[in-house]
C-alpha angles and dihedrals in degrees: 000000000000130000094260092054091047092048090049090050090052092050092045088056089065094040092050088057091051100259115133102198120188097239093175089083090054117093107161124125115230126232118224122219120189106196118191122214109284095017125110131242084205134340134231109282095026123118113248108173093158136104105242125199119196101217097173134006145029127284139177131213107228132186123196121209124223087262092054098256114147124224121191108218100183146327128244125204123192135290096046145113109251137176142080116307089193094055093038094054104031099029088232121144114274119258093216141024130240113226128189113239089188134010106297142184119215130179125200143192127194103263101219093053093039091053093043091056096046105032092099093053107099093202092054092047090050089052091048093051092049091045092054091045091054091051092051093046092050092049092048092050092046093050090049091051092054091053101040109026135071121242089252092055091047089053091049089050090051090051090050094046096042106023093158094049104056091085095036099054124071115256091240092059093048089049093051090048092056093039103249139101122270089245091056090048091051089054092050092049092048091050092049092048089056093050 
């Protein structure tokens, strides 16, 4: 896929959501990242002050504790904006990595220049506000689920939110996403299959 097709795909992402951005004031050249299954777009501790767009593929956000234990924070399916808002805005190191769960294609633009060129476009600003709102709502709901719901209910929620992923993602990553061990998840799945 060439740069023009990738750029068109990126712009179509906004159009498909109803945002008519004035791209004629936009003059940045995109970078293309081909990420093979198991490789990282960036790793925890890296600097990632870019706007990333997942054109094709499936990724997971993963944090690693000081003892080396992995925690899956979320999954991202294309097409979607991905990355670290914290690193993008503050230039701080990222608190997690983004790993490809299948071969993926990502494009990126340097965030400061991207935002500078589009900050006067009301349609883009409207998109950005709604995008940030959706991130906060998802995080709030996820935090609430960890406090109020059983592991079984969190697994059922995962299946409802990502029905096409439960057979594509390794059991260990699903377990870390819902906050339990793979053994506990196997028990839950066995119990549900008997129901």
